[in-house]
C-alpha positions as CSV (number, residue, x, y, z in Angstrom):
1,M,-46.6,-20.6,23.1
2,L,-48.8,-23.2,21.1
3,L,-51.2,-20.6,20.1
4,L,-48.4,-18.2,18.4
5,G,-47.1,-21.1,16.7
6,F,-50.6,-22.0,15.1
7,I,-51.1,-18.6,14.3
8,A,-47.5,-18.3,12.6
9,V,-47.7,-21.6,10.6
10,F,-51.4,-20.5,9.2
11,S,-49.9,-16.9,8.2
12,F,-47.3,-18.8,6.4
13,L,-49.7,-21.2,4.3
14,S,-51.8,-18.3,3.9
15,S,-48.9,-16.3,1.8
16,C,-47.4,-19.2,0.2
17,L,-48.1,-19.5,-3.4
18,V,-47.9,-22.3,-6.1
19,P,-47.3,-21.0,-10.1
20,T,-50.6,-22.7,-11.3
21,T,-52.5,-22.3,-14.7
22,I,-56.5,-22.0,-15.3
23,S,-57.9,-22.4,-19.0
24,G,-61.5,-22.4,-20.2
25,V,-64.0,-21.2,-22.4
26,V,-67.0,-18.4,-22.2
27,K,-70.0,-19.8,-23.8
28,S,-73.6,-19.0,-24.0
29,G,-75.2,-22.6,-24.6
30,E,-72.9,-23.8,-27.3
31,R,-71.8,-20.6,-28.8
32,T,-68.8,-19.5,-27.9
33,L,-68.0,-15.8,-26.9
34,A,-64.9,-14.0,-28.1
35,S,-63.1,-11.1,-26.5
36,A,-64.4,-11.3,-22.9
37,K,-62.4,-9.8,-20.3
38,L,-61.5,-12.6,-17.5
39,T,-60.6,-11.5,-14.2
40,L,-59.7,-14.0,-11.8
41,Y,-60.0,-13.2,-7.9
42,R,-59.6,-14.8,-4.4
43,I,-62.4,-14.1,-2.0
44,G,-61.3,-11.4,0.3
45,K,-62.0,-10.4,4.0
46,V,-60.9,-7.1,5.4
47,K,-59.0,-5.9,2.6
48,G,-61.7,-7.3,-0.1
49,P,-61.4,-9.6,-3.1
50,Q,-57.7,-9.8,-4.4
51,V,-57.0,-10.0,-8.0
52,L,-54.5,-13.2,-9.1
53,G,-54.8,-12.8,-12.9
54,R,-56.5,-11.2,-16.1
55,T,-56.8,-12.3,-19.5
56,F,-59.3,-12.0,-22.8
57,S,-61.0,-14.7,-24.6
58,N,-59.9,-15.3,-27.9
59,S,-62.3,-15.6,-31.0
60,D,-62.9,-19.3,-30.1
61,G,-64.0,-18.2,-26.7
62,F,-61.0,-19.7,-25.2
63,F,-58.9,-18.3,-22.4
64,T,-56.0,-19.4,-20.1
65,I,-54.5,-17.5,-16.8
66,H,-51.5,-18.1,-15.3
67,Y,-51.7,-17.3,-11.5
68,N,-50.3,-18.1,-8.1
69,N,-52.8,-20.2,-6.0
70,P,-52.7,-19.9,-2.4
71,L,-51.8,-22.9,-0.5
72,D,-54.5,-21.7,2.4
73,P,-56.7,-24.7,2.6
74,D,-59.6,-22.1,3.3
75,A,-59.3,-19.9,-0.1
76,V,-61.8,-19.4,-2.3
77,L,-61.4,-18.0,-5.9
78,Y,-63.6,-16.7,-8.3
79,L,-63.8,-15.9,-12.0
80,I,-65.4,-13.1,-13.7
81,A,-66.1,-12.7,-17.3
82,D,-66.9,-9.2,-18.7
83,L,-68.2,-9.2,-22.3
84,S,-66.5,-6.2,-24.7
85,P,-68.6,-4.8,-27.2
86,I,-66.8,-6.8,-29.9
87,N,-69.2,-9.5,-28.7
88,V,-72.3,-7.6,-28.0
89,Q,-72.5,-4.1,-29.9
90,K,-73.9,-1.2,-28.3
91,R,-73.5,-2.4,-24.7
92,S,-71.1,-0.9,-22.3
93,T,-68.9,-3.9,-21.1
94,R,-70.7,-4.3,-18.0
95,D,-73.9,-5.4,-19.4
96,V,-73.2,-9.2,-19.5
97,R,-71.3,-10.5,-16.6
98,F,-70.6,-14.2,-16.0
99,A,-69.0,-15.9,-13.0
100,T,-68.0,-19.0,-11.4
101,V,-66.4,-20.0,-8.1
102,F,-64.3,-22.8,-6.7
103,K,-61.9,-23.7,-3.7
104,A,-58.2,-23.1,-4.1
105,A,-57.5,-26.4,-2.7
106,D,-59.3,-28.4,-5.6
107,A,-58.9,-25.4,-8.0
108,P,-60.1,-27.2,-11.6
109,L,-57.4,-27.0,-14.4
110,N,-60.1,-26.2,-17.3
111,V,-63.5,-24.8,-16.9
112,V,-66.7,-23.4,-18.6
113,I,-68.2,-20.1,-17.6
114,N,-71.7,-19.5,-19.0
115,E,-75.0,-18.7,-17.6
116,R,-75.4,-21.6,-15.5
117,T,-72.5,-21.0,-13.6
118,T,-73.5,-17.3,-13.1
119,V,-76.7,-18.4,-11.7
120,A,-75.2,-21.0,-9.3
121,T,-72.4,-18.3,-8.1
122,A,-75.4,-15.8,-7.5
123,Y,-77.3,-18.4,-5.4
124,T,-74.4,-19.3,-3.6
125,M,-72.8,-16.5,-2.8
126,A,-75.9,-14.3,-2.5
127,Q,-74.9,-12.9,0.6
128,F,-71.1,-12.4,0.2
129,I,-71.4,-10.5,-3.3
130,D,-71.7,-7.1,-4.6
131,G,-71.0,-6.1,-8.1
132,A,-67.7,-8.3,-8.8
133,R,-66.8,-8.2,-5.2
134,I,-67.0,-11.1,-2.9
135,Q,-66.0,-10.9,0.6
136,G,-67.2,-12.5,3.6
137,F,-66.0,-14.0,6.9
138,G,-66.3,-17.2,8.4
139,P,-66.7,-20.6,7.1
140,G,-69.7,-19.2,4.7
141,P,-68.1,-18.4,1.5
142,G,-65.8,-21.7,1.4
143,N,-69.1,-24.0,2.1
144,S,-70.8,-21.9,-0.3
145,A,-68.1,-22.4,-3.0
146,G,-68.9,-26.4,-2.3
147,I,-72.7,-26.1,-2.5
148,F,-72.2,-24.4,-5.8
149,R,-70.9,-27.7,-7.4
150,N,-74.4,-29.5,-6.3
151,L,-75.8,-26.9,-9.0
152,V,-73.5,-26.7,-11.7
153,N,-70.2,-28.7,-12.9
154,V,-67.6,-26.4,-12.6
155,H,-65.5,-28.1,-15.5
156,T,-68.1,-28.3,-18.3
157,G,-71.0,-26.0,-17.1
158,E,-73.5,-28.5,-17.3
159,V,-75.9,-29.4,-14.4
160,S,-74.3,-31.2,-11.9
161,R,-74.6,-34.9,-11.6
162,F,-75.9,-34.4,-8.2
163,L,-79.4,-32.9,-9.6
164,T,-79.9,-35.4,-12.5
165,T,-78.3,-38.8,-11.6
166,N,-79.9,-42.0,-10.2
167,P,-83.7,-41.1,-10.7
168,D,-84.6,-43.8,-8.1
169,T,-82.5,-42.7,-5.4
170,N,-82.2,-39.2,-5.7
171,P,-84.4,-37.3,-4.0
172,N,-83.7,-33.9,-6.3
173,V,-84.9,-35.7,-9.4
174,G,-88.4,-34.8,-10.3
175,T,-88.7,-31.8,-8.0
176,S,-88.8,-28.3,-9.3
177,T,-85.0,-27.3,-8.6
178,L,-83.7,-28.3,-12.0
179,P,-86.1,-27.0,-14.1
180,T,-86.1,-23.4,-12.3
181,F,-82.3,-23.5,-12.2
182,N,-82.5,-23.9,-16.2
183,S,-84.9,-21.4,-16.3
184,L,-83.0,-18.8,-15.0
185,A,-80.0,-19.5,-16.7
186,N,-82.5,-18.9,-19.9
187,L,-83.4,-15.9,-18.4
188,L,-80.0,-14.5,-18.6
189,A,-79.3,-16.0,-21.9
190,V,-82.2,-13.7,-22.9
191,C,-80.2,-10.7,-22.0
192,V,-77.0,-12.5,-24.0
193,N,-78.5,-13.4,-27.2
194,D,-80.7,-10.3,-27.4
195,E,-79.7,-7.2,-26.4
196,S,-82.8,-5.5,-26.7
197,E,-84.1,-7.6,-23.7
198,C,-81.6,-6.6,-21.4
199,G,-83.3,-3.5,-20.4
200,S,-86.4,-5.7,-19.6
201,L,-84.1,-8.1,-17.3
202,F,-82.5,-5.2,-15.5
203,N,-85.9,-3.2,-14.7
204,L,-87.6,-6.5,-13.7
205,T,-84.5,-7.3,-11.2
206,T,-84.4,-3.7,-9.7
207,P,-84.8,-3.9,-5.8
208,P,-87.6,-2.2,-4.4
209,G,-86.3,1.3,-3.8
210,G,-83.1,0.5,-5.2
211,N,-80.6,0.8,-8.1
212,V,-81.0,-0.8,-11.7
213,P,-78.7,-3.6,-12.0
214,R,-75.7,-2.8,-14.5
215,D,-75.1,-6.7,-15.1
216,T,-76.5,-10.0,-15.6
217,L,-74.4,-11.4,-12.5
218,Q,-76.2,-8.5,-10.3
219,A,-79.4,-9.2,-12.0
220,A,-79.1,-12.8,-10.8
221,V,-78.2,-11.6,-7.0
222,N,-81.3,-9.3,-7.1
223,I,-83.5,-11.9,-7.9
224,V,-82.2,-14.0,-4.9
225,H,-82.8,-11.3,-2.4
226,Y,-86.1,-10.8,-3.6
227,P,-87.2,-14.1,-5.2
228,G,-91.1,-13.0,-5.3
229,S,-90.6,-9.6,-7.0
230,N,-92.0,-9.8,-10.4
231,A,-91.9,-13.3,-10.4
232,D,-94.6,-13.9,-13.6
233,A,-92.7,-11.6,-15.8
234,L,-89.5,-12.8,-15.1
235,F,-91.2,-16.2,-16.0
236,T,-92.6,-14.5,-19.1
237,L,-89.1,-13.2,-20.1
238,S,-87.5,-16.4,-19.6
239,Q,-89.2,-18.0,-22.3
240,G,-87.4,-15.7,-24.8
241,Q,-84.6,-18.5,-24.6
242,S,-84.6,-22.5,-24.7
243,I,-81.2,-23.4,-24.7
244,Y,-81.2,-24.8,-21.3
245,Q,-83.3,-27.8,-20.7
246,P,-85.1,-29.3,-18.9
247,A,-86.9,-26.0,-17.9
248,I,-90.2,-24.8,-16.8
249,D,-92.8,-25.8,-19.1
250,P,-94.5,-22.7,-20.5
251,N,-97.6,-24.5,-21.3
252,D,-98.0,-25.4,-17.7
253,P,-99.5,-22.2,-15.8
254,D,-99.1,-24.4,-12.5
255,K,-95.6,-24.7,-12.9
256,A,-94.9,-20.9,-13.1
257,P,-93.1,-19.8,-9.8
258,D,-94.6,-17.7,-7.3
259,A,-90.9,-16.9,-6.0
260,W,-87.5,-17.4,-7.8
261,T,-85.7,-19.7,-5.0
262,L,-83.8,-22.6,-5.3
263,A,-83.6,-25.6,-3.0
264,L,-81.7,-28.9,-2.6
265,L,-82.8,-32.1,-0.9
266,Y,-80.2,-33.7,1.3
267,D,-81.0,-37.6,2.2
268,G,-77.5,-38.4,3.7
269,N,-76.5,-41.8,1.9
270,G,-80.4,-42.7,1.5
271,I,-81.1,-44.9,4.2
272,E,-80.3,-42.8,7.2
273,F,-83.3,-40.4,8.1
274,D,-86.4,-41.3,9.2
275,G,-88.0,-38.3,10.7
276,P,-85.4,-35.8,10.9
277,G,-86.8,-33.4,13.9
278,N,-84.4,-30.4,14.0
279,I,-81.2,-29.2,13.1
280,A,-77.9,-27.7,14.6
281,F,-74.8,-26.3,13.0
282,D,-71.1,-26.3,14.4
283,K,-68.7,-23.7,13.9
284,D,-67.6,-25.3,10.6
285,G,-71.2,-25.0,9.2
286,N,-71.7,-28.9,9.5
287,A,-75.2,-29.8,10.4
288,W,-76.0,-32.2,13.2
289,V,-79.6,-33.5,12.6
290,N,-81.8,-35.9,15.4
291,N,-83.8,-38.3,14.2
292,N,-87.5,-39.9,15.3
293,Y,-87.3,-43.2,13.9
294,A,-85.0,-46.1,12.8
295,F,-84.9,-46.0,9.3
296,N,-86.9,-48.9,7.4
297,T,-86.8,-49.7,3.9
298,E,-90.1,-51.0,4.0
299,N,-93.1,-49.2,2.2
300,A,-94.8,-47.2,4.9
301,D,-98.1,-48.1,3.4
302,L,-97.4,-51.4,5.1
303,P,-100.2,-51.3,8.1
304,D,-97.7,-53.9,9.9
305,V,-94.4,-52.1,9.3
306,V,-92.5,-52.3,12.7
307,V,-90.4,-48.9,13.1
308,C,-89.0,-48.2,16.5
309,G,-87.1,-45.3,17.8
310,S,-84.0,-43.9,16.0
311,T,-80.6,-44.5,18.0
312,E,-78.6,-42.5,15.3
313,V,-77.5,-38.6,15.1
314,F,-76.4,-37.5,12.0
315,K,-73.6,-34.6,11.2
316,L,-73.6,-33.3,7.5
317,T,-71.4,-31.8,5.7
318,P,-72.6,-28.3,4.3
319,T,-72.7,-30.1,0.9
320,G,-75.1,-33.0,2.3
321,D,-72.3,-35.6,2.9
322,I,-73.1,-37.8,5.8
323,T,-69.8,-37.7,8.3
324,D,-68.1,-40.9,9.4
325,F,-66.8,-40.5,12.7
326,G,-63.4,-42.6,12.4
327,G,-64.9,-46.1,12.4
328,I,-67.8,-45.0,14.4
329,D,-70.4,-44.9,11.3
330,N,-72.7,-42.0,11.6
331,S,-72.8,-42.2,15.5
332,P,-73.9,-44.0,16.9
333,K,-74.8,-47.5,15.1
334,P,-78.4,-48.5,15.1
335,G,-79.8,-50.5,18.2
336,D,-76.6,-50.3,20.1
337,G,-77.9,-47.8,22.3
338,A,-74.7,-45.9,22.1
339,G,-75.2,-42.7,24.2
340,G,-78.7,-43.4,25.2
341,L,-80.3,-42.1,22.2
342,Y,-83.7,-43.1,21.3
343,G,-86.7,-41.3,19.3
344,A,-85.3,-38.0,19.7
345,G,-87.9,-35.4,18.7
346,F,-87.3,-31.4,18.4
347,G,-84.0,-31.1,20.5
348,I,-80.9,-30.7,19.5
349,T,-78.1,-28.3,20.7
350,L,-74.4,-27.7,20.7
351,D,-72.8,-26.0,23.6
352,P,-69.7,-23.7,23.8
353,D,-67.4,-26.4,23.6
354,G,-68.8,-27.8,20.7
355,F,-70.3,-30.9,22.3
356,V,-73.7,-31.8,20.8
357,W,-76.8,-32.5,22.9
358,V,-79.7,-34.7,21.8
359,S,-83.1,-34.8,23.7
360,N,-84.4,-38.6,23.7
361,F,-88.5,-37.9,23.3
362,G,-89.0,-41.6,22.6
363,F,-90.7,-41.5,19.0
364,Q,-91.6,-44.5,17.7
365,G,-94.1,-46.2,15.1
366,T,-97.5,-47.6,16.5
367,N,-96.3,-51.2,16.1
368,C,-93.2,-50.8,17.7
369,P,-93.0,-53.6,21.0
370,Y,-90.8,-51.3,23.2
371,E,-92.3,-49.5,26.1
372,P,-91.5,-45.9,25.2
373,T,-91.9,-44.3,28.9
374,D,-88.9,-46.5,29.8
375,L,-86.7,-44.9,27.2
376,F,-87.6,-41.2,27.6
377,R,-86.2,-40.3,30.6
378,S,-82.8,-38.8,29.5
379,V,-80.9,-36.5,27.0
380,S,-77.2,-37.6,25.0
381,Q,-74.2,-36.1,24.7
382,F,-71.7,-36.4,22.0
383,K,-68.2,-35.1,21.4
384,P,-67.5,-32.9,18.1
385,D,-66.2,-36.4,16.6
386,G,-69.1,-38.3,17.2
387,V,-67.9,-40.1,20.4
388,P,-71.0,-40.5,22.9
389,L,-70.1,-39.2,26.2
390,S,-73.5,-40.0,28.0
391,P,-74.1,-43.6,28.9
392,D,-75.5,-46.1,26.5
393,G,-78.8,-47.8,26.8
394,D,-80.4,-51.0,25.0
395,P,-83.8,-50.5,23.7
396,T,-84.3,-54.2,23.1
397,I,-84.8,-54.3,26.8
398,N,-86.1,-51.1,27.4
399,Q,-83.0,-50.0,29.2
400,P,-82.8,-46.3,29.1
401,G,-79.5,-44.4,28.8
402,G,-78.0,-40.9,28.5
403,Y,-78.0,-38.5,31.4
404,Q,-81.5,-38.8,33.7
405,G,-80.9,-36.0,35.8
406,H,-82.4,-36.7,39.4
407,D,-86.1,-37.4,40.6
408,N,-87.2,-38.9,37.5
409,V,-88.0,-35.5,36.2
410,I,-86.6,-35.7,32.6
411,Q,-89.4,-37.5,30.7
412,A,-90.1,-36.8,27.2
413,P,-87.8,-33.9,26.6
414,Q,-88.1,-31.7,23.5
415,G,-86.7,-28.4,23.1
416,I,-82.9,-28.3,24.4
417,K,-80.8,-25.7,24.2
418,S,-77.3,-24.6,25.7
419,D,-77.4,-20.9,27.1
420,Q,-74.5,-18.2,27.0
421,N,-72.5,-19.9,29.8
422,G,-72.8,-23.6,28.7
423,N,-75.9,-24.6,30.9
424,I,-78.0,-27.0,29.4
425,W,-81.7,-26.4,29.5
426,M,-84.2,-28.7,28.5
427,A,-88.2,-28.6,28.3
428,N,-89.8,-31.5,29.8
429,C,-93.0,-32.3,28.0
430,A,-94.4,-35.0,30.0
431,T,-93.5,-33.5,33.7
432,D,-94.5,-29.9,33.1
433,S,-91.0,-28.5,34.1
434,V,-87.5,-27.5,32.6
435,T,-84.3,-29.0,33.8
436,R,-80.9,-27.5,33.9
437,F,-77.6,-29.2,33.4
438,Q,-74.9,-26.9,35.2
439,H,-72.2,-25.9,32.6
440,G,-73.0,-29.2,30.9
441,N,-70.1,-31.1,32.5
442,P,-70.4,-34.6,34.1
443,S,-70.0,-35.0,37.8
444,A,-67.6,-37.3,39.2
445,L,-70.4,-40.0,39.1
446,G,-70.5,-39.5,35.6
447,Y,-73.8,-37.1,35.6
448,P,-73.9,-33.6,35.1
449,Q,-75.3,-31.8,38.1
450,S,-78.8,-31.1,37.5
451,D,-81.5,-28.6,38.6
452,N,-85.3,-29.1,38.1
453,F,-87.6,-26.4,38.1
454,T,-91.2,-27.5,38.5
455,N,-94.3,-25.7,39.4
456,I,-93.4,-22.8,37.3
457,G,-96.5,-22.6,35.0
458,V,-95.7,-24.5,32.2
459,Q,-98.1,-27.4,30.6
460,H,-96.4,-29.4,28.1
461,P,-93.3,-27.2,27.6
462,F,-92.0,-27.6,23.9
463,D,-89.1,-25.3,23.1
464,I,-86.7,-22.9,24.7
465,A,-84.9,-19.5,23.7
466,F,-82.6,-17.1,25.5
467,D,-82.9,-13.5,25.3
468,T,-79.7,-11.0,26.1
469,A,-79.9,-11.2,30.0
470,G,-79.6,-14.9,29.4
471,H,-83.2,-15.4,30.7
472,A,-84.9,-18.5,29.1
473,W,-88.4,-18.2,27.5
474,V,-90.2,-21.3,27.4
475,T,-93.2,-22.1,25.3
476,S,-96.2,-23.7,27.1
477,N,-98.2,-25.2,24.8
478,G,-100.7,-27.0,27.0
479,N,-102.0,-23.5,28.7
480,S,-101.0,-21.4,25.8
481,S,-98.4,-19.1,27.3
482,V,-94.7,-18.3,27.1
483,V,-92.9,-18.6,30.7
484,E,-89.7,-16.4,31.7
485,L,-87.4,-17.7,33.7
486,D,-83.9,-15.9,35.0
487,T,-80.6,-17.5,35.0
488,E,-81.6,-19.8,37.8
489,G,-84.9,-21.1,36.9
490,K,-86.9,-18.6,38.9
491,P,-90.0,-17.8,37.2
492,I,-90.5,-13.9,36.1
493,D,-93.3,-13.5,33.8
494,S,-95.8,-15.0,32.0
495,V,-96.9,-13.9,28.6
496,S,-100.5,-15.5,27.5
497,D,-102.2,-12.7,25.6
498,G,-102.0,-13.4,22.2
499,V,-100.0,-16.4,22.5
500,D,-101.9,-19.5,21.3
501,R,-100.6,-23.2,21.1
502,P,-96.7,-22.2,21.0
503,M,-94.3,-24.5,19.3
504,G,-91.1,-23.1,18.5
505,I,-89.5,-19.9,20.0
506,A,-86.4,-18.3,19.1
507,S,-84.8,-14.8,20.2
508,D,-83.4,-11.9,17.7
509,S,-80.2,-9.9,18.3
510,F,-82.1,-7.7,20.6
511,G,-83.4,-10.3,23.1
512,N,-86.8,-10.0,21.6
513,L,-88.8,-13.5,21.2
514,W,-90.4,-14.8,18.3
515,V,-93.2,-17.3,18.6
516,A,-94.6,-20.0,16.1
517,D,-98.1,-20.2,17.5
518,A,-99.7,-23.4,16.0
519,G,-103.1,-22.5,17.2
520,V,-104.5,-25.6,16.9
521,M,-101.5,-27.9,17.3
522,N,-100.4,-29.7,20.4
523,P,-96.9,-31.8,20.9
524,P,-97.2,-35.3,20.9
525,C,-96.4,-35.4,24.7
526,P,-97.8,-38.0,26.7
527,G,-100.9,-36.6,28.7
528,A,-101.4,-33.8,25.9
529,P,-104.8,-33.4,24.2
530,S,-105.0,-34.5,20.4
531,E,-104.9,-32.0,17.5
532,E,-108.3,-29.8,17.4
533,N,-110.3,-29.7,14.6
534,V,-107.6,-30.1,11.8
535,G,-107.7,-31.9,8.4
536,D,-104.7,-33.8,6.8
537,D,-103.8,-30.7,4.6
538,G,-103.6,-28.7,7.8
539,G,-105.1,-26.0,6.2
540,L,-105.8,-22.4,7.0
541,N,-106.8,-21.5,10.4
542,E,-107.8,-18.3,12.0
543,R,-105.5,-19.2,14.9
544,A,-101.9,-19.7,13.2
545,A,-99.6,-16.9,13.7
546,A,-96.1,-15.5,14.5
547,T,-96.0,-13.7,17.7
548,L,-93.7,-11.3,19.1
549,I,-92.7,-10.6,22.6
550,D,-90.7,-7.0,21.9
551,Q,-88.6,-6.5,25.2
552,R,-86.9,-2.9,24.1
553,S,-88.9,-0.8,26.0
554,G,-88.1,-3.3,29.3
555,V,-91.6,-4.4,29.6
556,P,-92.7,-7.1,27.1
557,V,-95.0,-6.0,24.4
558,V,-97.0,-8.7,22.5
559,T,-98.1,-8.3,19.1
560,T,-99.4,-11.2,17.0
561,F,-98.9,-11.4,13.4
562,G,-100.8,-13.1,10.9
563,K,-104.1,-13.0,12.7
564,I,-104.2,-9.1,12.6
565,T,-103.0,-8.2,9.1
566,G,-104.8,-11.2,7.5
567,K,-101.6,-12.0,5.8
568,R,-101.3,-15.8,6.9
569,D,-101.8,-17.9,4.1
570,G,-98.2,-19.5,4.5
571,L,-99.1,-20.1,8.0
572,R,-100.1,-23.8,8.2
573,W,-99.5,-25.5,11.4
574,P,-96.4,-23.4,12.4
575,W,-94.2,-25.3,14.0
576,G,-90.2,-24.2,14.0
577,I,-88.9,-20.6,13.9
578,A,-85.5,-19.2,13.3
579,V,-84.2,-15.6,13.1
580,D,-81.6,-14.7,10.8
581,G,-78.4,-12.2,10.7
582,N,-81.0,-9.6,9.9
583,D,-83.5,-10.2,12.5
584,N,-85.9,-11.3,10.0
585,V,-87.9,-14.4,11.1
586,W,-88.5,-17.5,9.4
587,V,-91.3,-20.0,10.3
588,A,-91.5,-23.6,9.1
589,N,-94.8,-25.0,8.7
590,F,-96.0,-28.7,9.3
591,A,-98.4,-28.4,6.4
592,G,-98.8,-26.3,3.0
593,Q,-95.2,-27.3,1.7
594,R,-93.9,-23.6,2.3
595,V,-91.8,-21.5,4.4
596,M,-92.6,-17.8,5.3
597,E,-90.2,-15.0,6.0
598,L,-91.3,-12.4,8.1
599,C,-90.0,-8.7,8.7
600,G,-88.2,-8.5,11.6
601,V,-87.5,-5.8,14.3
602,G,-83.9,-5.0,12.9
603,G,-85.5,-2.9,10.1
604,A,-83.6,-4.6,7.4
605,C,-86.6,-5.2,5.2
606,P,-88.0,-4.1,1.7
607,P,-89.5,-0.5,1.8
608,G,-92.9,-0.3,2.9
609,V,-92.7,-3.7,4.9
610,G,-93.2,-3.5,8.7
611,V,-92.7,-5.5,11.3
612,G,-94.5,-9.1,11.1
613,D,-95.5,-8.5,7.4
614,P,-94.3,-11.0,5.1
615,I,-91.4,-10.6,3.0
616,S,-91.8,-13.9,1.0
617,P,-95.1,-13.8,-0.7
618,D,-98.2,-14.1,1.5
619,S,-98.2,-17.9,0.4
620,G,-94.8,-18.2,1.5
621,Y,-91.6,-19.7,-0.4
622,P,-93.0,-23.0,-1.8
623,F,-91.3,-26.3,-3.0
624,D,-92.5,-29.4,-4.0
625,G,-89.8,-30.9,-2.1
626,L,-91.2,-29.8,1.5
627,A,-93.0,-32.7,3.3
628,R,-94.2,-31.9,7.0
629,N,-91.3,-29.5,8.4
630,T,-90.6,-29.0,12.1
631,G,-87.2,-27.5,12.4
632,I,-85.6,-24.6,11.1
633,Q,-82.5,-23.4,11.1
634,I,-80.0,-20.7,9.6
635,D,-76.2,-21.6,8.7
636,P,-73.1,-19.6,7.9
637,S,-73.7,-19.2,4.4
638,G,-77.3,-17.8,4.5
639,N,-78.9,-21.2,3.5
640,V,-82.1,-21.8,5.2
641,W,-82.6,-25.3,6.4
642,L,-85.4,-27.2,7.4
643,A,-86.5,-30.7,8.6
644,N,-88.8,-33.0,6.3
645,N,-90.0,-34.4,9.8
646,W,-93.1,-36.6,8.5
647,L,-94.3,-37.5,5.0
648,L,-97.2,-35.7,3.8
649,D,-99.9,-38.4,4.2
650,A,-98.4,-39.0,7.7
651,F,-101.6,-39.5,9.1
652,T,-102.6,-42.4,7.4
653,H,-99.1,-44.0,8.0
654,L,-98.5,-43.6,11.6
655,A,-96.7,-47.0,11.5
656,N,-93.8,-45.1,10.2
657,P,-94.8,-41.5,9.1
658,G,-91.0,-40.0,9.1
659,G,-89.8,-38.1,6.3
660,H,-86.4,-38.9,4.8
661,Q,-84.6,-35.3,4.2
662,V,-83.9,-31.9,5.0
663,V,-84.5,-29.0,2.9
664,V,-81.6,-26.5,2.0
665,F,-83.0,-23.3,0.6
666,I,-79.7,-21.6,-0.8
667,G,-78.6,-18.2,-0.3
668,L,-82.0,-16.7,1.3
669,A,-81.0,-15.5,4.5
670,K,-78.5,-13.2,6.0
671,P,-75.9,-15.7,7.9
672,V,-75.7,-16.6,11.4
673,K,-72.4,-17.2,13.6
674,T,-72.5,-20.6,14.4
675,P,-72.9,-22.7,16.5
676,L,-76.1,-20.3,17.8
677,I,-75.9,-20.2,21.8
678,G,-78.3,-17.2,23.0
679,T,-79.2,-14.6,20.8
680,P,-77.8,-14.7,17.1
681,R,-74.6,-13.2,15.9
682,T,-73.0,-12.5,12.6
683,Y,-69.8,-12.6,11.3
684,F,-69.6,-9.0,10.2
């Protein structure tokens, strides 16, 4: 009855409408555009988008639409402006198309619709848009509408405060994001203000093997989907207009983009992250982020800076805001040992009930006085509201908290994952073992029932993924192998040919496994050897690769990509790895400031690009806001998130080497249904 009541209330709210008015102006730079056809839509699901109102802009570019605004809190609206031949002679009415987007719950009374709002719509809605149709399921479209406002002000059409304010504290100021965004707006303005250049724009943004776009919005969407295609030529074309500034400097060839991506830096409130290790998304698309070190405002250059392990886990909204949990400030407070958190590394996951699990690796700076081996023997559990369920600890007296299992096997846990049945598996890097908490439920004694899997052939295990049968695949960095365990932890197989110092692992929808082979990187586990023959820049090495363990034939077939193709420019200490809703593969690099996208087994790749080949440029998608990246994950909007785990010069500042942001590449990947449990799923 309760469920039926909820459905009835939701249906009622969805059908309720409030008479509302939206006014605005259609502009290109400071020039207003008359006789544009305006259509206001509600983003659709099963039935597609719904028209809420139509009008035309007057001789001064102004318009007003009267419409019924839905009360549904999840409703998202968007506005399309098609310019008529009165504005743009000798063109069809679909050549110039602008767009803007907003949530119904905070629908603006006044808007400006221009090239900037069109670029922002194209990037944030890239995975949901086709022509003038925007539709999608899950939290993705609504989250994307929020991220839109991180790029542009919906009221004015100007660049958002998020990209431009507080240069001393805003990590986005000074990166390539703002000039790239403005150059993309100028690129569309070339067509809007010079009809002879529209053909050039449309030809350069034609997808490989696809149709020529018919309007500027579709051209912008195609750039998001193929950001490395004709990048140089598009940069040259963008210089035909300069109405949006600051743009990429045409006199600096080093600034020309290898790929037209837009990325944002989220730093919470600026005094939280110090070595974010990995990311996990809840059902609403909020990002839970673990943390290596306790944030310290002292400069990392100081040799005597004291930085101990972090006792915090963070929940970021899709727009990058830190969530406060009803008086528990960013659960938990630094130093109180809530939930037993201490120096988390790579391990964070959500279970089917939405509870958050973090493995306590014991990271700390070289000057911290605590004994980490007393504090790295547990994992921590939190409710969706941030309330810790696992026992507290006290790092100041080297008292571990969290769940410690039995027989003292949990030591320096790294990767932690929930399987499809809610069992929690963790890779114990210091004891060459794997522990499983059955169903993640505490027993009558307050601890989950645990099973320890030892003597299973792993050495310094690092990460875990599950196939379609629920089998656990564990990367074993110390002996360069990947070990398959059945649902009860019994070893089934061990794959070593073609595997070299594996770190992260991810499964695709077919149950195949993709492995980030670092080649020369060993995890910082107690007892592990130091890194082999690497420079501080992490340069290219012949052993770095992404390895596919293909299970479709029933017998694992191992193929190592990067080594055999020679296309490994973007693989520089590969660490984290993720698979998106198209089964394409994303690899985070601990060096090189780039992320790689590889063609996966699913076949959703450009013509001529085979499994394992780069979809990104061979050098990857670069961004000057990237540092040393570990975790990488895909959210329900198709954004690619990476953890800036260590500073670029971290090896000379080991007293406090932690990075201070997560990075979000907007709209690049097919969305993944979250939380990610088992193999990746999609919403549609």
